[in-house]
PQR file with spaces between the fields and no chain letter, atoms N, CA, C, O and H, PARSE charges and radii, in Angstrom:
ATOM       1  N    MET     1       0.821   -1.193    0.000 -0.4000 1.5000
ATOM       2  CA   MET     1       0.000    0.000    0.000 -0.0000 2.0000
ATOM       3  C    MET     1       0.867    1.259    0.000  0.5500 1.7000
ATOM       4  O    MET     1       0.566    2.222   -0.705 -0.5500 1.4000
ATOM       5  N    ARG     2       1.953    1.253    0.797 -0.4000 1.5000
ATOM       6  CA   ARG     2       2.833    2.421    0.831 -0.0000 2.0000
ATOM       7  C    ARG     2       3.364    2.762   -0.548  0.5500 1.7000
ATOM       8  O    ARG     2       3.403    3.928   -0.940 -0.5500 1.4000
ATOM       9  H    ARG     2       2.198    0.471    1.370  0.4000 1.0000
ATOM      10  N    GLU     3       3.769    1.743   -1.277 -0.4000 1.5000
ATOM      11  CA   GLU     3       4.328    1.967   -2.599 -0.0000 2.0000
ATOM      12  C    GLU     3       3.293    2.606   -3.520  0.5500 1.7000
ATOM      13  O    GLU     3       3.628    3.490   -4.310 -0.5500 1.4000
ATOM      14  H    GLU     3       3.738    0.795   -0.959  0.4000 1.0000
ATOM      15  N    PHE     4       2.041    2.166   -3.424 -0.4000 1.5000
ATOM      16  CA   PHE     4       0.974    2.728   -4.241 -0.0000 2.0000
ATOM      17  C    PHE     4       0.780    4.213   -3.925  0.5500 1.7000
ATOM      18  O    PHE     4       0.621    5.032   -4.831 -0.5500 1.4000
ATOM      19  H    PHE     4       1.769    1.448   -2.783  0.4000 1.0000
ATOM      20  N    VAL     5       0.796    4.546   -2.653 -0.4000 1.5000
ATOM      21  CA   VAL     5       0.617    5.944   -2.238 -0.0000 2.0000
ATOM      22  C    VAL     5       1.756    6.803   -2.777  0.5500 1.7000
ATOM      23  O    VAL     5       1.517    7.887   -3.308 -0.5500 1.4000
ATOM      24  H    VAL     5       0.925    3.881   -1.917  0.4000 1.0000
ATOM      25  N    LEU     6       2.990    6.326   -2.644 -0.4000 1.5000
ATOM      26  CA   LEU     6       4.132    7.095   -3.124 -0.0000 2.0000
ATOM      27  C    LEU     6       4.119    7.251   -4.641  0.5500 1.7000
ATOM      28  O    LEU     6       4.412    8.331   -5.154 -0.5500 1.4000
ATOM      29  H    LEU     6       3.184    5.446   -2.213  0.4000 1.0000
ATOM      30  N    VAL     7       3.787    6.194   -5.354 -0.4000 1.5000
ATOM      31  CA   VAL     7       3.708    6.275   -6.816 -0.0000 2.0000
ATOM      32  C    VAL     7       2.619    7.255   -7.233  0.5500 1.7000
ATOM      33  O    VAL     7       2.806    8.027   -8.174 -0.5500 1.4000
ATOM      34  H    VAL     7       3.549    5.317   -4.938  0.4000 1.0000
ATOM      35  N    SER     8       1.495    7.229   -6.548 -0.4000 1.5000
ATOM      36  CA   SER     8       0.397    8.149   -6.855 -0.0000 2.0000
ATOM      37  C    SER     8       0.813    9.595   -6.595  0.5500 1.7000
ATOM      38  O    SER     8       0.562   10.476   -7.417 -0.5500 1.4000
ATOM      39  H    SER     8       1.343    6.602   -5.784  0.4000 1.0000
ATOM      40  N    LEU     9       1.444    9.834   -5.460 -0.4000 1.5000
ATOM      41  CA   LEU     9       1.915   11.179   -5.130 -0.0000 2.0000
ATOM      42  C    LEU     9       2.896   11.680   -6.176  0.5500 1.7000
ATOM      43  O    LEU     9       2.808   12.822   -6.625 -0.5500 1.4000
ATOM      44  H    LEU     9       1.648    9.118   -4.792  0.4000 1.0000
ATOM      45  N    ARG    10       3.813   10.836   -6.554 -0.4000 1.5000
ATOM      46  CA   ARG    10       4.819   11.236   -7.546 -0.0000 2.0000
ATOM      47  C    ARG    10       4.189   11.460   -8.913  0.5500 1.7000
ATOM      48  O    ARG    10       4.648   12.313   -9.673 -0.5500 1.4000
ATOM      49  H    ARG    10       3.885    9.907   -6.190  0.4000 1.0000
ATOM      50  N    GLY    11       3.150   10.708   -9.233 -0.4000 1.5000
ATOM      51  CA   GLY    11       2.438   10.913  -10.491 -0.0000 2.0000
ATOM      52  C    GLY    11       1.747   12.261  -10.538  0.5500 1.7000
ATOM      53  O    GLY    11       1.736   12.922  -11.576 -0.5500 1.4000
ATOM      54  H    GLY    11       2.777   10.015   -8.615  0.4000 1.0000
ATOM      55  N    ILE    12       1.175   12.669   -9.426 -0.4000 1.5000
ATOM      56  CA   ILE    12       0.520   13.976   -9.341 -0.0000 2.0000
ATOM      57  C    ILE    12       1.570   15.088   -9.350  0.5500 1.7000
ATOM      58  O    ILE    12       1.418   16.094  -10.042 -0.5500 1.4000
ATOM      59  H    ILE    12       1.185   12.132   -8.582  0.4000 1.0000
ATOM      60  N    THR    13       2.622   14.896   -8.582 -0.4000 1.5000
ATOM      61  CA   THR    13       3.660   15.914   -8.459 -0.0000 2.0000
ATOM      62  C    THR    13       4.310   16.227   -9.805  0.5500 1.7000
ATOM      63  O    THR    13       4.653   17.380  -10.067 -0.5500 1.4000
ATOM      64  H    THR    13       2.746   14.079   -8.019  0.4000 1.0000
ATOM      65  N    CYS    14       4.481   15.238  -10.646 -0.4000 1.5000
ATOM      66  CA   CYS    14       5.147   15.481  -11.927 -0.0000 2.0000
ATOM      67  C    CYS    14       4.305   16.368  -12.845  0.5500 1.7000
ATOM      68  O    CYS    14       4.821   16.897  -13.830 -0.5500 1.4000
ATOM      69  H    CYS    14       4.202   14.302  -10.433  0.4000 1.0000
ATOM      70  N    CYS    15       3.028   16.535  -12.537 -0.4000 1.5000
ATOM      71  CA   CYS    15       2.144   17.386  -13.345 -0.0000 2.0000
ATOM      72  C    CYS    15       2.124   18.836  -12.861  0.5500 1.7000
ATOM      73  O    CYS    15       1.532   19.695  -13.515 -0.5500 1.4000
ATOM      74  H    CYS    15       2.609   16.106  -11.737  0.4000 1.0000
ATOM      75  N    VAL    16       2.755   19.114  -11.742 -0.4000 1.5000
ATOM      76  CA   VAL    16       2.753   20.459  -11.169 -0.0000 2.0000
ATOM      77  C    VAL    16       4.069   21.140  -11.533  0.5500 1.7000
ATOM      78  O    VAL    16       5.139   20.643  -11.180 -0.5500 1.4000
ATOM      79  H    VAL    16       3.236   18.417  -11.211  0.4000 1.0000
ATOM      80  N    PRO    17       4.003   22.270  -12.233 -0.5600 1.5000
ATOM      81  CA   PRO    17       5.235   22.953  -12.637  0.2800 2.0000
ATOM      82  C    PRO    17       6.115   23.303  -11.433  0.5500 1.7000
ATOM      83  O    PRO    17       5.629   23.794  -10.414 -0.5500 1.4000
ATOM      84  N    ASN    18       7.390   23.047  -11.569 -0.4000 1.5000
ATOM      85  CA   ASN    18       8.415   23.363  -10.567 -0.0000 2.0000
ATOM      86  C    ASN    18       8.261   22.612   -9.243  0.5500 1.7000
ATOM      87  O    ASN    18       8.910   22.968   -8.259 -0.5500 1.4000
ATOM      88  H    ASN    18       7.785   22.648  -12.397  0.4000 1.0000
ATOM      89  N    ALA    19       7.427   21.596   -9.202 -0.4000 1.5000
ATOM      90  CA   ALA    19       7.280   20.808   -7.976 -0.0000 2.0000
ATOM      91  C    ALA    19       8.423   19.809   -7.874  0.5500 1.7000
ATOM      92  O    ALA    19       8.905   19.285   -8.877 -0.5500 1.4000
ATOM      93  H    ALA    19       6.900   21.307  -10.001  0.4000 1.0000
ATOM      94  N    ARG    20       8.843   19.561   -6.648 -0.4000 1.5000
ATOM      95  CA   ARG    20       9.870   18.540   -6.426 -0.0000 2.0000
ATOM      96  C    ARG    20       9.674   17.925   -5.052  0.5500 1.7000
ATOM      97  O    ARG    20       9.227   18.583   -4.113 -0.5500 1.4000
ATOM      98  H    ARG    20       8.451   19.987   -5.833  0.4000 1.0000
ATOM      99  N    GLU    21      10.010   16.686   -4.959 -0.4000 1.5000
ATOM     100  CA   GLU    21       9.905   15.957   -3.695 -0.0000 2.0000
ATOM     101  C    GLU    21      11.182   16.189   -2.898  0.5500 1.7000
ATOM     102  O    GLU    21      12.285   15.984   -3.404 -0.5500 1.4000
ATOM     103  H    GLU    21      10.373   16.151   -5.722  0.4000 1.0000
ATOM     104  N    ILE    22      11.025   16.613   -1.664 -0.4000 1.5000
ATOM     105  CA   ILE    22      12.207   16.834   -0.833 -0.0000 2.0000
ATOM     106  C    ILE    22      12.238   15.906    0.371  0.5500 1.7000
ATOM     107  O    ILE    22      13.223   15.863    1.107 -0.5500 1.4000
ATOM     108  H    ILE    22      10.128   16.779   -1.253  0.4000 1.0000
ATOM     109  N    GLY    23      11.172   15.177    0.562 -0.4000 1.5000
ATOM     110  CA   GLY    23      11.111   14.237    1.668 -0.0000 2.0000
ATOM     111  C    GLY    23       9.754   13.580    1.731  0.5500 1.7000
ATOM     112  O    GLY    23       8.793   14.049    1.121 -0.5500 1.4000
ATOM     113  H    GLY    23      10.371   15.213   -0.036  0.4000 1.0000
ATOM     114  N    VAL    24       9.680   12.504    2.462 -0.4000 1.5000
ATOM     115  CA   VAL    24       8.426   11.766    2.610 -0.0000 2.0000
ATOM     116  C    VAL    24       8.221   11.448    4.086  0.5500 1.7000
ATOM     117  O    VAL    24       9.129   10.970    4.767 -0.5500 1.4000
ATOM     118  H    VAL    24      10.460   12.122    2.958  0.4000 1.0000
ATOM     119  N    VAL    25       7.023   11.720    4.561 -0.4000 1.5000
ATOM     120  CA   VAL    25       6.641   11.370    5.926 -0.0000 2.0000
ATOM     121  C    VAL    25       5.412   10.484    5.823  0.5500 1.7000
ATOM     122  O    VAL    25       4.407   10.879    5.232 -0.5500 1.4000
ATOM     123  H    VAL    25       6.286   12.108    4.008  0.4000 1.0000
ATOM     124  N    LEU    26       5.485    9.306    6.388 -0.4000 1.5000
ATOM     125  CA   LEU    26       4.373    8.373    6.342 -0.0000 2.0000
ATOM     126  C    LEU    26       3.736    8.251    7.723  0.5500 1.7000
ATOM     127  O    LEU    26       4.405    7.903    8.695 -0.5500 1.4000
ATOM     128  H    LEU    26       6.301    8.985    6.869  0.4000 1.0000
ATOM     129  N    GLY    27       2.451    8.537    7.798 -0.4000 1.5000
ATOM     130  CA   GLY    27       1.706    8.379    9.044 -0.0000 2.0000
ATOM     131  C    GLY    27       1.010    7.022    9.051  0.5500 1.7000
ATOM     132  O    GLY    27      -0.203    6.936    8.861 -0.5500 1.4000
ATOM     133  H    GLY    27       1.907    8.819    7.008  0.4000 1.0000
ATOM     134  N    ILE    28       1.771    5.986    9.267 -0.4000 1.5000
ATOM     135  CA   ILE    28       1.270    4.615    9.214 -0.0000 2.0000
ATOM     136  C    ILE    28       0.333    4.341   10.393  0.5500 1.7000
ATOM     137  O    ILE    28       0.604    4.744   11.524 -0.5500 1.4000
ATOM     138  H    ILE    28       2.757    6.056    9.421  0.4000 1.0000
ATOM     139  N    GLY    29      -0.758    3.659   10.112 -0.4000 1.5000
ATOM     140  CA   GLY    29      -1.699    3.264   11.160 -0.0000 2.0000
ATOM     141  C    GLY    29      -2.561    4.409   11.664  0.5500 1.7000
ATOM     142  O    GLY    29      -2.974    4.414   12.824 -0.5500 1.4000
ATOM     143  H    GLY    29      -0.978    3.333    9.193  0.4000 1.0000
ATOM     144  N    THR    30      -2.830    5.369   10.810 -0.4000 1.5000
ATOM     145  CA   THR    30      -3.623    6.534   11.205 -0.0000 2.0000
ATOM     146  C    THR    30      -4.955    6.502   10.470  0.5500 1.7000
ATOM     147  O    THR    30      -5.094    7.068    9.386 -0.5500 1.4000
ATOM     148  H    THR    30      -2.494    5.365    9.868  0.4000 1.0000
ATOM     149  N    MET    31      -5.913    5.846   11.062 -0.4000 1.5000
ATOM     150  CA   MET    31      -7.213    5.675   10.426 -0.0000 2.0000
ATOM     151  C    MET    31      -8.258    6.667   10.930  0.5500 1.7000
ATOM     152  O    MET    31      -9.198    6.995   10.206 -0.5500 1.4000
ATOM     153  H    MET    31      -5.800    5.386   11.943  0.4000 1.0000
ATOM     154  N    ASP    32      -8.101    7.144   12.154 -0.4000 1.5000
ATOM     155  CA   ASP    32      -9.089    8.035   12.742 -0.0000 2.0000
ATOM     156  C    ASP    32      -8.510    9.439   12.920  0.5500 1.7000
ATOM     157  O    ASP    32      -7.297    9.616   13.026 -0.5500 1.4000
ATOM     158  H    ASP    32      -7.337    6.878   12.741  0.4000 1.0000
ATOM     159  N    VAL    33      -9.385   10.417   12.949 -0.4000 1.5000
ATOM     160  CA   VAL    33      -8.976   11.799   13.150 -0.0000 2.0000
ATOM     161  C    VAL    33      -8.141   11.903   14.426  0.5500 1.7000
ATOM     162  O    VAL    33      -8.542   11.424   15.486 -0.5500 1.4000
ATOM     163  H    VAL    33     -10.371   10.274   12.863  0.4000 1.0000
ATOM     164  N    GLY    34      -6.979   12.535   14.306 -0.4000 1.5000
ATOM     165  CA   GLY    34      -6.112   12.730   15.465 -0.0000 2.0000
ATOM     166  C    GLY    34      -5.094   11.638   15.712  0.5500 1.7000
ATOM     167  O    GLY    34      -4.176   11.825   16.511 -0.5500 1.4000
ATOM     168  H    GLY    34      -6.653   12.925   13.445  0.4000 1.0000
ATOM     169  N    ASP    35      -5.232   10.497   15.043 -0.4000 1.5000
ATOM     170  CA   ASP    35      -4.301    9.380   15.268 -0.0000 2.0000
ATOM     171  C    ASP    35      -2.850    9.767   15.006  0.5500 1.7000
ATOM     172  O    ASP    35      -1.946    9.315   15.709 -0.5500 1.4000
ATOM     173  H    ASP    35      -5.978   10.345   14.394  0.4000 1.0000
ATOM     174  N    VAL    36      -2.630   10.598   13.999 -0.4000 1.5000
ATOM     175  CA   VAL    36      -1.259   10.937   13.615 -0.0000 2.0000
ATOM     176  C    VAL    36      -0.524   11.674   14.727  0.5500 1.7000
ATOM     177  O    VAL    36       0.705   11.639   14.784 -0.5500 1.4000
ATOM     178  H    VAL    36      -3.364   10.965   13.427  0.4000 1.0000
ATOM     179  N    ARG    37      -1.249   12.329   15.595 -0.4000 1.5000
ATOM     180  CA   ARG    37      -0.616   13.066   16.694 -0.0000 2.0000
ATOM     181  C    ARG    37       0.174   12.153   17.622  0.5500 1.7000
ATOM     182  O    ARG    37       1.082   12.606   18.318 -0.5500 1.4000
ATOM     183  H    ARG    37      -2.248   12.357   15.549  0.4000 1.0000
ATOM     184  N    GLU    38      -0.163   10.894   17.632 -0.4000 1.5000
ATOM     185  CA   GLU    38       0.486    9.932   18.523 -0.0000 2.0000
ATOM     186  C    GLU    38       1.590    9.137   17.836  0.5500 1.7000
ATOM     187  O    GLU    38       2.036    8.119   18.364 -0.5500 1.4000
ATOM     188  H    GLU    38      -0.901   10.526   17.066  0.4000 1.0000
ATOM     189  N    THR    39       2.036    9.589   16.666 -0.4000 1.5000
ATOM     190  CA   THR    39       3.067    8.871   15.922 -0.0000 2.0000
ATOM     191  C    THR    39       4.295    9.747   15.716  0.5500 1.7000
ATOM     192  O    THR    39       4.210   10.968   15.847 -0.5500 1.4000
ATOM     193  H    THR    39       1.674   10.417   16.237  0.4000 1.0000
ATOM     194  N    PRO    40       5.425    9.146   15.397 -0.5600 1.5000
ATOM     195  CA   PRO    40       6.628    9.923   15.077  0.2800 2.0000
ATOM     196  C    PRO    40       6.447   10.801   13.837  0.5500 1.7000
ATOM     197  O    PRO    40       7.205   11.750   13.636 -0.5500 1.4000
ATOM     198  N    ALA    41       5.455   10.493   13.012 -0.4000 1.5000
ATOM     199  CA   ALA    41       5.232   11.260   11.776 -0.0000 2.0000
ATOM     200  C    ALA    41       4.960   12.725   12.059  0.5500 1.7000
ATOM     201  O    ALA    41       5.316   13.580   11.249 -0.5500 1.4000
ATOM     202  H    ALA    41       4.840    9.722   13.175  0.4000 1.0000
ATOM     203  N    MET    42       4.346   13.032   13.172 -0.4000 1.5000
ATOM     204  CA   MET    42       4.023   14.417   13.507 -0.0000 2.0000
ATOM     205  C    MET    42       5.306   15.239   13.639  0.5500 1.7000
ATOM     206  O    MET    42       5.411   16.319   13.057 -0.5500 1.4000
ATOM     207  H    MET    42       4.057   12.337   13.830  0.4000 1.0000
ATOM     208  N    GLN    43       6.262   14.746   14.385 -0.4000 1.5000
ATOM     209  CA   GLN    43       7.535   15.462   14.556 -0.0000 2.0000
ATOM     210  C    GLN    43       8.335   15.453   13.258  0.5500 1.7000
ATOM     211  O    GLN    43       8.984   16.443   12.919 -0.5500 1.4000
ATOM     212  H    GLN    43       6.177   13.869   14.858  0.4000 1.0000
ATOM     213  N    GLN    44       8.291   14.340   12.532 -0.4000 1.5000
ATOM     214  CA   GLN    44       9.014   14.256   11.261 -0.0000 2.0000
ATOM     215  C    GLN    44       8.482   15.297   10.274  0.5500 1.7000
ATOM     216  O    GLN    44       9.262   15.947    9.577 -0.5500 1.4000
ATOM     217  H    GLN    44       7.764   13.535   12.807  0.4000 1.0000
ATOM     218  N    ALA    45       7.166   15.456   10.216 -0.4000 1.5000
ATOM     219  CA   ALA    45       6.566   16.449    9.324 -0.0000 2.0000
ATOM     220  C    ALA    45       6.959   17.861    9.751  0.5500 1.7000
ATOM     221  O    ALA    45       7.269   18.702    8.908 -0.5500 1.4000
ATOM     222  H    ALA    45       6.533   14.929   10.783  0.4000 1.0000
ATOM     223  N    TYR    46       6.946   18.117   11.035 -0.4000 1.5000
ATOM     224  CA   TYR    46       7.354   19.425   11.542 -0.0000 2.0000
ATOM     225  C    TYR    46       8.810   19.717   11.156  0.5500 1.7000
ATOM     226  O    TYR    46       9.132   20.798   10.663 -0.5500 1.4000
ATOM     227  H    TYR    46       6.694   17.434   11.721  0.4000 1.0000
ATOM     228  N    ASP    47       9.671   18.738   11.389 -0.4000 1.5000
ATOM     229  CA   ASP    47      11.101   18.922   11.085 -0.0000 2.0000
ATOM     230  C    ASP    47      11.329   19.133    9.599  0.5500 1.7000
ATOM     231  O    ASP    47      12.148   19.965    9.211 -0.5500 1.4000
ATOM     232  H    ASP    47       9.410   17.860   11.790  0.4000 1.0000
ATOM     233  N    LEU    48      10.616   18.394    8.767 -0.4000 1.5000
ATOM     234  CA   LEU    48      10.752   18.545    7.318 -0.0000 2.0000
ATOM     235  C    LEU    48      10.301   19.942    6.890  0.5500 1.7000
ATOM     236  O    LEU    48      10.969   20.599    6.091 -0.5500 1.4000
ATOM     237  H    LEU    48       9.950   17.718    9.082  0.4000 1.0000
ATOM     238  N    GLY    49       9.172   20.388    7.422 -0.4000 1.5000
ATOM     239  CA   GLY    49       8.690   21.726    7.109 -0.0000 2.0000
ATOM     240  C    GLY    49       9.668   22.804    7.565  0.5500 1.7000
ATOM     241  O    GLY    49       9.905   23.776    6.847 -0.5500 1.4000
ATOM     242  H    GLY    49       8.629   19.855    8.071  0.4000 1.0000
ATOM     243  N    ALA    50      10.230   22.633    8.752 -0.4000 1.5000
ATOM     244  CA   ALA    50      11.194   23.597    9.264 -0.0000 2.0000
ATOM     245  C    ALA    50      12.440   23.642    8.390  0.5500 1.7000
ATOM     246  O    ALA    50      13.028   24.708    8.210 -0.5500 1.4000
ATOM     247  H    ALA    50      10.037   21.844    9.335  0.4000 1.0000
ATOM     248  N    SER    51      12.848   22.506    7.847 -0.4000 1.5000
ATOM     249  CA   SER    51      14.033   22.485    6.991 -0.0000 2.0000
ATOM     250  C    SER    51      13.798   23.202    5.671  0.5500 1.7000
ATOM     251  O    SER    51      14.742   23.698    5.057 -0.5500 1.4000
ATOM     252  H    SER    51      12.370   21.640    7.994  0.4000 1.0000
ATOM     253  N    ILE    52      12.550   23.259    5.231 -0.4000 1.5000
ATOM     254  CA   ILE    52      12.203   23.949    3.985 -0.0000 2.0000
ATOM     255  C    ILE    52      12.168   25.459    4.224  0.5500 1.7000
ATOM     256  O    ILE    52      12.689   26.242    3.430 -0.5500 1.4000
ATOM     257  H    ILE    52      11.783   22.856    5.730  0.4000 1.0000
ATOM     258  N    CYS    53      11.552   25.840    5.320 -0.4000 1.5000
ATOM     259  CA   CYS    53      11.337   27.263    5.612 -0.0000 2.0000
ATOM     260  C    CYS    53      12.545   27.936    6.207  0.5500 1.7000
ATOM     261  O    CYS    53      12.636   29.163    6.227 -0.5500 1.4000
ATOM     262  H    CYS    53      11.129   25.203    5.965  0.4000 1.0000
ATOM     263  N    GLY    54      13.465   27.147    6.688 -0.4000 1.5000
ATOM     264  CA   GLY    54      14.684   27.697    7.266 -0.0000 2.0000
ATOM     265  C    GLY    54      14.467   28.121    8.636  0.5500 1.7000
ATOM     266  O    GLY    54      15.392   28.612    9.284 -0.5500 1.4000
ATOM     267  H    GLY    54      13.391   26.150    6.672  0.4000 1.0000
């Protein structure tokens, strides 16, 4: 399933001018609203965003 999600994301991204992938954060096992808050993905997403914005 992860591979399908990544391939789909990359397929969409290639259609957006000047878009590029700089990192991937997977929130595995997040089926309900708020679940992601209890995973490492939350901090990983924050750190990735901070690295982009400087």
